[in-house]
C-alpha positions as CSV (number, residue, x, y, z in Angstrom):
1,M,-23.7,4.2,6.6
2,V,-24.1,3.5,10.4
3,A,-22.3,6.7,11.3
4,D,-24.5,8.7,9.0
5,T,-27.6,7.2,10.6
6,L,-26.3,7.9,14.1
7,A,-25.5,11.5,13.0
8,G,-29.0,11.8,11.6
9,I,-30.6,10.6,14.8
10,N,-28.4,13.0,16.8
11,G,-29.7,15.8,14.7
12,E,-33.3,14.7,15.4
13,L,-32.5,14.7,19.1
14,T,-31.2,18.3,18.8
15,R,-34.3,19.4,17.0
16,Y,-36.6,17.8,19.7
17,A,-34.7,19.6,22.4
18,G,-35.2,22.9,20.7
19,M,-38.9,22.3,20.1
20,I,-39.4,21.1,23.7
21,A,-37.7,24.2,25.1
22,Q,-39.8,26.5,22.9
23,S,-43.2,24.9,23.5
24,E,-45.6,26.5,25.9
25,N,-48.3,23.8,25.4
26,K,-47.9,21.2,28.1
27,E,-49.6,18.4,26.1
28,L,-47.4,19.1,23.1
29,K,-44.3,19.3,25.3
30,S,-45.2,16.0,26.8
31,T,-45.7,14.4,23.4
32,L,-42.4,15.8,22.1
33,K,-40.6,14.4,25.2
34,Q,-42.1,11.0,24.5
35,M,-40.9,11.2,20.9
36,R,-37.5,12.3,22.0
37,N,-37.2,9.5,24.5
38,A,-38.2,6.9,21.8
39,C,-35.6,8.5,19.5
40,E,-32.9,8.3,22.2
41,Q,-33.7,4.6,22.8
42,S,-33.4,3.9,19.1
43,Q,-30.1,5.7,18.9
44,E,-28.8,3.7,21.9
45,E,-29.9,0.4,20.4
46,L,-28.3,1.2,17.0
47,Y,-25.2,2.3,18.7
48,Q,-24.9,-0.9,20.8
49,I,-25.4,-3.1,17.7
50,A,-22.9,-1.1,15.7
51,R,-20.3,-1.3,18.5
52,E,-20.8,-5.1,18.8
53,K,-20.4,-5.7,15.1
54,S,-17.5,-3.1,14.9
55,Y,-19.4,-1.1,12.3
56,Y,-18.9,2.0,14.5
57,V,-15.8,2.7,16.5
58,P,-16.1,5.7,18.9
59,A,-13.4,8.3,19.2
60,A,-10.7,7.7,21.8
61,K,-11.5,8.7,25.3
62,A,-10.2,12.0,26.5
63,T,-7.3,12.0,28.8
64,D,-7.7,13.4,32.3
65,A,-5.6,16.4,31.3
66,E,-7.9,17.1,28.3
67,V,-11.0,16.9,30.5
68,A,-9.4,19.2,33.1
69,H,-8.5,21.7,30.3
70,V,-12.1,21.8,29.0
71,R,-13.5,22.1,32.5
72,D,-11.3,25.1,33.1
73,L,-12.4,26.7,29.9
74,F,-16.1,26.4,31.0
75,K,-15.3,27.8,34.4
76,Q,-13.6,30.8,32.9
77,N,-16.5,31.5,30.5
78,S,-19.3,31.0,33.1
79,L,-18.3,34.0,35.2
């Protein structure tokens, strides 16, 4: 249930990013940024509580080799 909630919040953050990028109205853009920031704060608070109570266990950290591999893939595609 916690993972579903976090996934839902992440989806909201993605939608906010899209709306902010497409808005030409500075007042609307500012309001959307405030809403996104509040959403990010809620997501972080829920994440911390879930981690403390072991309701949510994040994926294992990537190895240095995995990070280097992904970095190389992005370098190749950015040319």
